[in-house]
N, C-alpha and C positions, 0 to 999 in steps of 0.2 A: 650170697651173692656176689660175688667177681664171676661167676658160672652164666650171670644169669645176663653179661656184657652181651653186645651183640656181634663181637666177634668169635663170640662161640656160639654163635645160632641162638642166642637167647632171647630176652623181648617176650617171646611167643610160647608160653607154656602150657601143654594139655595135660592135667591132671590123670594120671595114671597109665600118662607113655612118655612124659620128661617132655624134652624139647622137641616142639612142633615139624621145626624143619628137618627134626632127624627123619622123618617120614619118607622125604624125598630120595634120601639117599638110596641108593643101588645093594643089594642084600655083599654083590661081589664090589669089595671097596677097594682093588690092587690099584696102582697107577694106571696100567694098561687101559684098563676097563672103564675108570671115572672119566681119563682123556678121549676114550673113543666113544665112549657112552653117556657122558653125564656133562663133559662139559661145554661150555658155553662160547661160541665162538660170536664174538665182537663187531668185529671185521676181518675181512679176508686172510686168510693167515693169522690169526691171531685169537686164540680161547683163553677162557681162564676158569677154573674153578677156586670158589670163596668162601671163609669157612664164616660171612657173613651172610651167607643163604642156607647151608648146611654144613656140618662142620663135618668130615673123615674122619677117620677113627686114626689118620696119621698128620692131623692138623692140629691146632692147638699148640699150649704148654708144651717146649720143645727145650734140649741142650745143645751146645754145639756140636756135639763129636756124632749128632746125628747124624750129621751131612760129612763125607766123607774130604770134602772142601770148604774152609773155612766161611763162613757168611761176613760177605765186605759190605758195610758200610754204606748209604748212599747219602742222607744226610737225617738233620732232624726238624720236627715238622713242630710250629707253634699253633695249638688251634682249638676250637670247642670241642669240650667230648658230650657226644654223643651216645656212647655206647652202655650208659642205663639209664633209667627212667627219674631224672631228678627235677627238681623245683628251680633250682639255683643252676646258674650261667657259670659251667666249670670249664675252665681253663687249664691246658698242662701241656706239657712237649713228649712229643713222642718219636722217638730212635727208629731207622726204617733200614734195614739192612736187605742183602739178595745172594742168592748163591745156588749152583744150579741142583736140582732133583733127579735123579738117576741120569738122563740125558744133557747132553751140552747146549739143547734147546729149550729146555725146560726149567722154567725159575722158578723156585723158592723165596716168597717175600716174608719176612719176620721184621717183628714192630715187638717195641720196645716202648710205653709208657711210663714216665717216672710219675712216681709216688705226690711229689709235690703239696698242689690244692687235692688232687684226688682222695688222702687221707680221712679229710673229713667229711669227704661222700661214703666210703668203703674203709671204716675203721681197720678190720683187719686185711686192708688190699697188699699184695705182694707183687711186687714185681717181675715179671716174666717175660721170658721171650717168645711171642707167639708167632707161628705158624699161619699165616692169615689168609694169603693167596698164592697161586702158582698161576703160571704163565708162559702159555706155549706158543712158541712162535715158528711157525715153518716154511722151512724153503728148500729150493731145489735138492741141496747137497746138506740139509740136517746139520750143519755146524754153524751156527748164529753168533758173534762175534761181539759184543755190545762194545770193544771198546772202537770197532768198526764201524757203528751203528748208533749214536748216541739219541735218535730221535727216540729207538725202540726205549731208552732208560727211564725218559720222561712219560711215555704211553704205559709203562707198566705201573707210575706212581699215578697218572690220571685214574687209570683204574682204582688204583687202589684206594686212593682218596673218593672217589664216586661210590665203591662198596664202602666207605666209612661214613656216606654220607654229608661229608661236607659242601654241600651246595649250595646254603645261601650267605647273603653277605655277612660276612665278618667273621664265620665260620673257620676259617685258616684268616692264622693275621703273620706266619712269615714263615718259609722255607730254606733252611740254610744247608747247602749241600757239604758235605764233608771234602776233609783233602787227600780221601783215598785217590785211585785211578780214575775208577767211576766218576763219584763221584765230582772230581774234577770236568768231565765231560756234562754235566747239565749246564745249559746254556745260559747266559744272562735274562735271557726275553721269561724263560719259565719261571726263574725268579722273581723276576720282576711282576709277572702277572698270576702267582698261583694262586693270590685272593680274587682274584676277579674273574677268571677263564671258565672254575666253572660252576658258577651260580647261575642257576633253574635250569642245569642238567640234570634234570627227573625223570630220563629214562634211557634206557638203552640207545634208542635211536640218537637223540640231542650225545651221547657221548661217543656214539660213531662218526657224530658230523666232525666232533674237536679231534678225535686220533687222525683222523683223515686230513687235520691242516698240514697242508705244506710246511716243511720244515724251512728254515730261512736262511739254511745254513749248510752248504753240504762239501 
C-alpha cells in the first residue's frame, strides 16, 4: 500500500508494467542525463525532477549517509495528506529537509511524514526519509549559496507543495520553520501566507507566476 503513495509515482498503475509513471523515465537515469534531458525548467534557471511525476532509481526512501553533507531541516508542514486515495480527510505533519546532490547548485529535498493519524489508513505504514524533489538553480559561476538567497528556499518549498498537490483551500494548515540556519531565513510573509498562496495554482504557468513574485526583502 505504501508504494502506491503519489510520492513514489503511485496512484496510476498499469497491470504487468508497474507504475505508469515509470514509462516516462529515460533508460539512462544518471544525474547528469536526467538534468540535461529530463528535468523540467519551471522558470529561467530553475529546473526540477520530482518523484511525484516519476521516481528515478536514486529517489525514494533513503538513509542519511546517502549524501556527503547531512540534510538540514527547513521546517515542519501541517497539511492534508493527498498521497493516497482515501475517503477520509487525513491530516498529518511532514518534516522537510534539504541538502546538496553532487553539485553545489543542485538540491535534494527530503520529506518525512509522521505516523500519527496516517497509521489508521495504512496499518503497516513506516516513517521513512523520502527523496522526492531535486531542484537545480543555474548561475554564472555555478555556486549558489542559499544563505545569500533566501528567496530561493521559498521557491523550492513552493515547488514541493505544488507537486504534493496542496493547492486547495485548507490543504495547508501551517508551516513552522526550523531553528536551523536555513530555517531562520524563511520570511514571516511566507509563513503567514503559506495556507493561501498556492490555492488554485493548478498548472505550471500559474506556479511560474508565483515563483517570479519579487521578494519584499533584499
